[in-house]
C-alpha positions, -999 to 999 in steps of 0.1 A, spaced: 786 -392 460 801 -390 496 814 -355 490 779 -341 481 756 -343 511 719 -351 508 710 -316 520 730 -301 491 711 -323 467 679 -311 481 689 -274 478 701 -279 443 668 -295 433 649 -267 450 668 -240 432 665 -259 399 627 -262 404 624 -225 413 644 -216 382 621 -237 360 590 -221 376 605 -186 369 611 -195 332 575 -206 329 564 -173 344 588 -153 321 573 -170 290 538 -164 304 545 -127 309 560 -123 274 530 -140 258 507 -118 279 525 -87 267 519 -96 231 482 -107 234 472 -76 255 451 -54 232 451 -24 255 489 -21 252 501 -6 220 535 -6 203 557 15 227 541 0 258 547 -35 246 583 -27 236 589 -11 270 576 -40 290 595 -65 268 628 -46 271 623 -43 309 616 -81 311 647 -89 289 672 -65 304 662 -70 341 644 -103 339 637 -110 376 627 -75 384 608 -70 351 587 -101 356 581 -92 393 570 -57 385 548 -68 356 530 -94 377 525 -68 405 513 -40 381 493 -61 356 486 -94 373 449 -88 377 443 -79 340 466 -108 331 441 -132 348 412 -115 332 428 -120 297 433 -157 306 396 -160 315 386 -142 283 408 -164 262 393 -195 278 358 -183 272 365 -175 236 381 -209 231 351 -226 246 327 -206 225 346 -214 194 346 -251 203 309 -251 210 303 -233 177 324 -259 159 304 -287 175 271 -271 165 283 -267 129 296 -302 128 265 -317 143 243 -297 119 223 -278 146 215 -241 144 233 -219 169 201 -202 181 188 -234 197 167 -244 167 168 -278 152 185 -290 121 169 -292 87 162 -329 93 144 -321 126 123 -294 109 113 -317 80 103 -344 105 82 -319 124 65 -307 91 58 -343 81 43 -350 115 20 -319 111 10 -330 76 2 -365 89 -19 -351 116 -38 -329 91 -27 -296 107 -12 -285 73 -21 -294 37 2 -311 12 7 -278 -6 17 -260 27 40 -289 34 57 -285 1 61 -248 5 76 -252 40 98 -280 28 112 -258 0 118 -230 25 137 -253 49 158 -269 22 168 -235 7 
């Protein structure tokens, strides 16, 4: 260990860290190329070939040329994922997506109206049939 100074260990770790960061960026660019709906076949193939044949230059040019839209696609994907998750929660919990209550809440409200005399037993049965169908 005496023949490898501490400064060289630092530089080696720095270059290794930068290389790993670049690999993450390369994979991010490649996945962005494939998920971009505005690019079509030849455009995707061109960017992919550029990033594979001249990786450092290809990634740098891609980030400069398409970095802003890359960020917008990230935000759109995050929003879509959140919307899908919220929709899943609503379906699992049994609530309507438009902000209305579930069938159980609606039946409880109808029973309350019947108990208060606001609707008749016949109206209650019709409304109950409509809610349950």
